[in-house]
C-alpha positions as CSV (number, residue, x, y, z in Angstrom):
1,X,0.0,0.1,-0.1
2,X,2.9,2.5,1.0
3,X,4.7,1.6,-2.2
4,X,1.6,2.4,-4.4
5,X,1.0,5.8,-2.6
6,X,4.8,6.5,-3.1
7,X,4.5,5.7,-6.8
8,X,1.3,7.7,-7.2
9,X,3.1,10.9,-5.3
10,X,6.1,10.4,-7.6
11,X,4.0,10.3,-10.7
12,X,2.1,13.4,-9.6
13,X,5.3,15.3,-9.0
14,X,6.6,14.2,-12.5
15,X,3.4,15.3,-14.0
16,X,3.5,18.6,-12.4
17,X,7.1,19.2,-13.4
18,X,6.2,18.3,-17.0
19,X,3.2,20.5,-17.1
20,X,5.1,23.7,-15.7
21,X,5.6,26.4,-18.1
22,X,9.3,26.4,-19.3
23,X,11.1,29.6,-19.3
24,X,10.6,31.8,-22.2
25,X,13.1,33.9,-24.1
26,X,12.4,37.4,-24.9
27,X,13.6,37.9,-28.6
28,X,12.8,41.7,-28.1
29,X,12.2,43.7,-25.0
30,X,9.0,42.4,-23.4
31,X,6.6,43.8,-20.7
32,X,5.4,41.3,-18.1
33,X,2.3,42.2,-16.1
34,X,2.1,39.7,-13.0
35,X,-1.4,40.4,-11.6
36,X,-0.9,37.5,-9.0
37,X,2.1,39.5,-7.6
38,X,0.7,43.0,-8.5
39,X,3.8,44.1,-10.6
40,X,4.8,45.0,-14.0
41,X,8.3,45.1,-15.4
42,X,10.2,44.8,-18.8
43,X,12.3,41.8,-19.5
44,X,15.4,42.8,-21.6
45,X,15.8,41.3,-25.0
46,X,17.7,38.1,-25.0
47,X,16.9,37.3,-21.3
48,X,14.6,34.3,-20.2
49,X,11.9,34.7,-17.9
50,X,9.3,32.6,-16.0
51,X,7.1,33.1,-12.9
52,X,8.7,36.0,-11.2
53,X,12.2,35.4,-12.4
54,X,14.3,36.7,-15.1
55,X,17.7,35.4,-16.1
56,X,20.4,36.9,-18.4
57,X,22.4,35.0,-20.9
58,X,25.5,35.0,-18.5
59,X,23.3,33.6,-15.6
60,X,22.5,36.8,-13.6
61,X,19.1,36.3,-12.0
62,X,16.4,38.7,-10.8
63,X,13.7,37.1,-8.5
64,X,10.7,38.5,-6.7
65,X,9.2,37.3,-3.5
66,X,5.8,39.0,-2.2
67,X,4.7,38.6,1.4
68,X,1.3,39.5,2.8
69,X,1.8,41.6,5.9
70,X,-1.9,41.6,7.2
71,X,-1.3,38.7,9.7
72,X,2.4,39.3,10.2
73,X,3.9,40.2,13.6
74,X,3.2,43.9,14.3
75,X,6.9,44.3,15.8
76,X,8.4,42.7,12.7
77,X,6.5,45.0,10.4
78,X,7.2,48.0,12.5
79,X,11.0,47.2,12.3
80,X,11.1,46.6,8.5
81,X,13.5,46.6,6.7
82,X,15.8,45.9,9.7
83,X,13.9,42.9,11.0
84,X,14.2,41.2,7.6
85,X,18.0,41.7,7.2
86,X,18.8,38.4,9.1
87,X,16.7,36.4,6.7
88,X,18.2,38.1,3.7
89,X,21.8,37.2,4.9
90,X,20.5,33.6,5.5
91,X,18.9,33.6,1.9
92,X,22.3,34.7,0.5
93,X,24.3,32.2,2.5
94,X,22.3,29.4,1.0
95,X,24.0,30.0,-2.4
96,X,27.2,32.0,-1.7
97,X,29.9,32.7,0.7
98,X,29.1,36.2,2.0
99,X,32.1,38.2,2.6
100,X,31.1,41.1,4.7
101,X,28.4,43.3,5.9
102,X,25.9,44.5,3.3
103,X,26.1,48.1,2.1
104,X,22.7,49.7,2.7
105,X,21.3,52.5,0.6
106,X,17.9,54.4,0.8
107,X,16.3,54.3,-2.7
108,X,12.9,54.0,-4.3
109,X,11.1,51.3,-6.3
110,X,8.2,52.3,-8.3
111,X,8.2,55.8,-6.5
112,X,8.0,54.1,-3.1
113,X,10.8,54.4,-0.5
114,X,12.9,51.2,-0.4
115,X,16.1,49.8,1.0
116,X,18.7,48.5,-1.1
117,X,21.2,46.0,0.5
118,X,24.4,44.9,-1.4
119,X,26.1,41.8,-0.3
120,X,29.6,41.0,-1.3
121,X,29.7,37.3,-2.3
122,X,31.9,34.5,-3.9
123,X,30.6,31.0,-4.9
124,X,33.8,29.4,-3.7
125,X,36.7,31.0,-1.8
126,X,39.0,31.1,-4.9
127,X,36.3,32.6,-7.2
128,X,36.3,36.2,-8.3
129,X,34.0,38.4,-6.0
130,X,30.6,39.3,-7.1
131,X,27.5,40.6,-5.4
132,X,23.9,40.0,-4.4
133,X,21.5,42.9,-4.3
134,X,18.2,43.0,-2.5
135,X,15.6,45.8,-2.8
136,X,13.0,45.8,-0.1
137,X,9.8,47.9,-0.4
138,X,6.3,47.9,1.3
139,X,3.3,48.7,-0.7
140,X,0.0,48.8,1.2
141,X,-0.2,45.3,3.0
142,X,2.5,43.7,1.0
143,X,6.2,43.3,1.4
144,X,8.2,43.0,-2.1
145,X,11.7,41.5,-1.9
146,X,13.6,41.7,-5.2
147,X,17.0,39.8,-5.3
148,X,19.6,40.2,-8.0
149,X,22.4,37.7,-8.1
150,X,25.3,37.8,-10.5
151,X,28.1,35.4,-11.5
152,X,31.4,37.1,-11.5
153,X,31.6,37.0,-15.2
154,X,28.1,38.7,-15.7
155,X,28.3,41.3,-13.1
156,X,29.8,44.3,-15.1
157,X,27.3,43.8,-18.1
158,X,24.2,42.6,-16.3
159,X,24.1,44.8,-13.1
160,X,23.2,48.0,-15.1
161,X,20.5,46.2,-17.0
162,X,19.0,44.8,-13.9
163,X,19.1,48.1,-12.2
164,X,17.4,49.4,-15.3
165,X,14.6,46.7,-14.8
166,X,14.2,47.7,-11.3
167,X,14.2,51.5,-12.0
168,X,11.1,50.6,-14.5
169,X,9.2,48.6,-12.0
170,X,5.6,49.5,-11.5
171,X,2.8,48.3,-9.1
172,X,-0.5,47.2,-10.5
173,X,-3.7,48.5,-9.0
């Protein structure tokens, strides 16, 4: 019985993976309106995109996470973005060797006040340095966290492009 249930679960996972939309490549600049997350952004020509993620030909990546703050702890919300920083560090450490404190800058995203945190990182100790950038912005009752991650060989070309994507970010009503 357990073996059959396991086989059914494995089959369901394989079917779900097969049905998932593969990343699409933007042959020309393409505007994405993501009503589920309430955002609109432009995918640069030649970049792949799928489900709140865009990826450059070099492997740089911009991802979006959206959190509902309605039921969140009031002290956590009142302390944002400071209360989120330990989680951002932990997220960066899942994939990289973080090599120092983040550089924090006040900025705007889609006209709203935001915080930008830039972490110096490496994939392995002997690899060239790179960085991970987080933009944290609150809009109404939602917390938006954008994360840009760059391979060392894509940093110089892709960082300005991703900063341009974030600069053109808009929120849907």
